[in-house]
LOMIRO-24598 format. One record per atom (N, C-alpha, C, O): x, y, z; residue number from 0. Coordinates in steps of 0.001 Angstrom, whole numbers, plus 500000, padded with zeros to 6 digits. Layout:
N
NODE xx yy zz resi
NODE X Y Z NUM
...
//
This chain:
75
NODE xx yy zz resi
NODE 246204 692845 905575 0
NODE 246197 692464 904146 0
NODE 245021 692427 903480 0
NODE 244145 691717 903975 0
NODE 244770 693034 902444 1
NODE 243535 693246 901723 1
NODE 243624 692082 900718 1
NODE 244775 691771 900414 1
NODE 242821 691514 900256 2
NODE 242938 690497 899518 2
NODE 241919 690696 898269 2
NODE 240734 691030 898291 2
NODE 242669 690418 897299 3
NODE 241959 691089 895763 3
NODE 241387 689675 895134 3
NODE 242015 688717 894683 3
NODE 239493 689962 895311 4
NODE 239232 688458 894636 4
NODE 238826 688959 892882 4
NODE 238546 688055 892095 4
NODE 238827 690045 892518 5
NODE 238386 690620 891215 5
NODE 239533 691269 890952 5
NODE 240236 691561 891920 5
NODE 239935 691600 889737 6
NODE 240646 693018 889133 6
NODE 240873 692123 887967 6
NODE 240387 691091 887507 6
NODE 242213 693311 887575 7
NODE 242731 692697 886206 7
NODE 244448 692284 886248 7
NODE 245140 692774 887141 7
NODE 244778 691782 885695 8
NODE 245814 690795 885539 8
NODE 246545 691426 883762 8
NODE 246343 691134 882584 8
NODE 247169 692109 884292 9
NODE 248531 692139 882910 9
NODE 249877 691736 882655 9
NODE 250870 692346 883050 9
NODE 249874 690643 881952 10
NODE 250835 689440 880937 10
NODE 251332 689870 879825 10
NODE 250782 690133 878755 10
NODE 252810 689944 880275 11
NODE 253253 689598 878805 11
NODE 253686 688706 878330 11
NODE 254814 688471 878764 11
NODE 253221 687782 877335 12
NODE 253165 686555 876764 12
NODE 254518 687070 875730 12
NODE 254849 688180 875313 12
NODE 255127 685622 875546 13
NODE 256544 685503 874741 13
NODE 256237 685690 872995 13
NODE 256942 686147 872095 13
NODE 254604 685007 873009 14
NODE 254463 685205 871124 14
NODE 253393 685907 871125 14
NODE 253376 686152 869919 14
NODE 252146 686616 871680 15
NODE 251284 687156 871616 15
NODE 251131 688540 872039 15
NODE 250340 689358 871569 15
NODE 252173 688758 873202 16
NODE 252609 690150 873762 16
NODE 251496 690413 875260 16
NODE 251381 689617 876192 16
NODE 250898 691532 875141 17
NODE 250728 691853 876339 17
NODE 249007 691246 876537 17
NODE 248348 691477 875523 17
NODE 248368 690669 877439 18
NODE 247159 690228 877594 18
NODE 246919 691064 879043 18
NODE 247619 691075 880055 18
NODE 245717 691725 878757 19
NODE 244600 691985 879974 19
NODE 243622 691854 880500 19
NODE 242575 692471 880305 19
NODE 243927 690705 881528 20
NODE 242546 689475 881562 20
NODE 242209 689711 882924 20
NODE 243048 689818 883819 20
NODE 240610 689816 883123 21
NODE 240082 690111 884004 21
NODE 240127 688534 884833 21
NODE 240247 687377 884430 21
NODE 240003 689015 885864 22
NODE 240228 687497 887031 22
NODE 239029 688153 888002 22
NODE 238588 689290 888168 22
NODE 238681 686570 888664 23
NODE 237744 686007 889781 23
NODE 238432 684936 890325 23
NODE 238811 683985 889641 23
NODE 238665 685064 891843 24
NODE 238728 683795 892847 24
NODE 237967 683696 893639 24
NODE 237653 684417 894586 24
NODE 237577 682642 893230 25
NODE 236440 681442 894020 25
NODE 236821 680458 894621 25
NODE 237440 679515 894130 25
NODE 236349 680642 896193 26
NODE 236735 679466 897247 26
NODE 236094 678377 896782 26
NODE 234991 678366 896235 26
NODE 237165 676985 897122 27
NODE 235731 675635 896720 27
NODE 235842 675087 897756 27
NODE 236752 674697 898488 27
NODE 234188 675109 897722 28
NODE 233726 674721 899208 28
NODE 233749 672958 899343 28
NODE 233098 672438 900249 28
NODE 234493 672161 898438 29
NODE 234708 670824 898188 29
NODE 236085 670422 899026 29
NODE 236488 669349 899475 29
NODE 236604 671728 899029 30
NODE 238006 671417 899469 30
NODE 238700 672765 900517 30
NODE 239494 673658 900223 30
NODE 238342 672594 901187 31
NODE 238866 673857 902121 31
NODE 240322 674663 902241 31
NODE 241057 674153 903086 31
NODE 240730 675511 901741 32
NODE 241485 676261 901450 32
NODE 242420 676297 900543 32
NODE 243617 676583 900559 32
NODE 241270 675776 899315 33
NODE 241548 675999 897756 33
NODE 241020 676502 897115 33
NODE 239882 676058 896965 33
NODE 241359 677642 896349 34
NODE 240679 678962 895686 34
NODE 241270 678541 893936 34
NODE 242436 678402 893567 34
NODE 239920 678411 893069 35
NODE 240104 678772 891510 35
NODE 240222 680221 891596 35
NODE 239934 681019 892488 35
NODE 240942 680409 889916 36
NODE 240992 681578 889563 36
NODE 241035 681849 888296 36
NODE 242090 681803 887664 36
NODE 239922 682158 887783 37
NODE 238851 681923 886495 37
NODE 239962 683427 885514 37
NODE 239746 684567 885927 37
NODE 240570 683335 884835 38
NODE 241162 684890 883664 38
NODE 240303 684433 882495 38
NODE 240074 683305 882057 38
NODE 239752 686064 881989 39
NODE 239009 686175 880215 39
NODE 239150 687293 880055 39
NODE 239340 688095 880969 39
NODE 239073 687610 878671 40
NODE 239335 688819 878265 40
NODE 237797 689322 877530 40
NODE 236709 688856 877190 40
NODE 238248 690077 877547 41
NODE 237259 690913 876788 41
NODE 236525 691023 875345 41
NODE 237089 691752 874529 41
NODE 235356 690393 874953 42
NODE 235124 690162 873229 42
NODE 236164 691170 872960 42
NODE 236730 692038 873625 42
NODE 236234 690532 871139 43
NODE 236780 691469 870442 43
NODE 237879 692909 870849 43
NODE 238016 693998 870291 43
NODE 238633 692206 872257 44
NODE 239807 693069 872054 44
NODE 240855 692088 871900 44
NODE 240700 690876 871751 44
NODE 242285 692944 871969 45
NODE 243358 692241 871506 45
NODE 243708 691254 872448 45
NODE 244162 690164 872099 45
NODE 243571 691490 873319 46
NODE 243659 690615 874956 46
NODE 242635 689301 873853 46
NODE 243211 688648 872982 46
NODE 241449 689180 874076 47
NODE 240525 687829 873676 47
NODE 241289 687248 871944 47
NODE 241369 686044 871702 47
NODE 241750 688260 870973 48
NODE 242118 687736 870124 48
NODE 243718 686892 870265 48
NODE 243934 685869 869616 48
NODE 244659 687444 871120 49
NODE 245984 686675 871476 49
NODE 245467 685483 871714 49
NODE 245787 684560 870964 49
NODE 244526 685241 872849 50
NODE 243682 684006 873430 50
NODE 243612 683003 872790 50
NODE 243984 681866 873082 50
NODE 242868 683600 871396 51
NODE 242530 682953 870221 51
NODE 243502 682631 869745 51
NODE 243636 681407 869719 51
NODE 244681 683465 869127 52
NODE 245541 682509 868823 52
NODE 246016 681586 869338 52
NODE 246019 680455 868853 52
NODE 246508 681912 870429 53
NODE 247246 680398 871481 53
NODE 246595 679631 871238 53
NODE 247187 678602 870912 53
NODE 244885 679541 871209 54
NODE 244270 678496 872078 54
NODE 244527 677517 870249 54
NODE 244737 676306 870190 54
NODE 244430 678423 869023 55
NODE 244701 677340 867658 55
NODE 246027 676620 867946 55
NODE 246214 675419 868143 55
NODE 247068 677831 867920 56
NODE 248427 677631 868035 56
NODE 248243 676175 868864 56
NODE 248491 675177 868187 56
NODE 247906 675992 870014 57
NODE 247914 674622 870737 57
NODE 247225 673460 870156 57
NODE 247709 672369 869853 57
NODE 245854 673933 870038 58
NODE 245277 672598 869220 58
NODE 246474 672467 868353 58
NODE 247245 671592 868745 58
NODE 246947 673290 866962 59
NODE 247166 672479 865862 59
NODE 248347 671588 866557 59
NODE 248387 670387 866825 59
NODE 249198 672538 866726 60
NODE 250861 671303 867039 60
NODE 249859 670290 868269 60
NODE 250405 669189 868194 60
NODE 248637 670161 869372 61
NODE 248447 668922 869625 61
NODE 248139 667730 868484 61
NODE 248544 666574 868611 61
NODE 247450 668156 867490 62
NODE 246884 667662 866116 62
NODE 248239 666769 865820 62
NODE 248407 665553 865728 62
NODE 249114 667869 865713 63
NODE 250253 666780 864978 63
NODE 251213 666068 865875 63
NODE 252074 665379 865329 63
NODE 251180 666145 867246 64
NODE 251722 665717 867756 64
NODE 250767 664175 867682 64
NODE 251152 663102 867216 64
NODE 249615 664452 868217 65
NODE 248529 663242 868061 65
NODE 248458 662638 866791 65
NODE 247635 661725 866717 65
NODE 249107 662903 865754 66
NODE 249371 662316 864448 66
NODE 250749 661285 864316 66
NODE 250921 660213 863737 66
NODE 251707 662234 865217 67
NODE 252996 661545 865265 67
NODE 252911 659946 866146 67
NODE 253367 658816 865973 67
NODE 252008 660674 867199 68
NODE 252219 659243 868166 68
NODE 251052 657880 867649 68
NODE 251113 656762 868161 68
NODE 249879 658318 866392 69
NODE 249154 657451 865699 69
NODE 250437 656900 864622 69
NODE 250485 655756 864170 69
NODE 251260 657788 864386 70
NODE 252511 656951 863104 70
NODE 253122 656363 863561 70
NODE 253462 655380 862903 70
NODE 253757 656510 865089 71
NODE 254522 655359 865988 71
NODE 253921 653973 865811 71
NODE 254238 652990 865140 71
NODE 252699 654323 866863 72
NODE 251808 652892 867472 72
NODE 251658 652255 865560 72
NODE 250938 651266 865700 72
NODE 251814 652311 864814 73
NODE 251295 651652 863804 73
NODE 252734 651218 862728 73
NODE 252583 650312 861908 73
NODE 253908 651855 862822 74
NODE 254962 651867 862802 74
NODE 255411 649998 863192 74
NODE 256589 649645 863247 74
//
């Protein structure tokens, strides 16, 4: 069996649709047997824009959750 260390992974996300992400796998020297996968999108691509949209959405949602938690603690 051949191990794929780099390549392109096509993912369908329910909110932003198709994401074409390049990946690279790296063995962690500090812990034998563990592998880190790094995914990225080409700048100025539809996949890059989709990841930016998701990042902004999570950030906005996270800010709302933090405000709610703060409001509850003050009450």
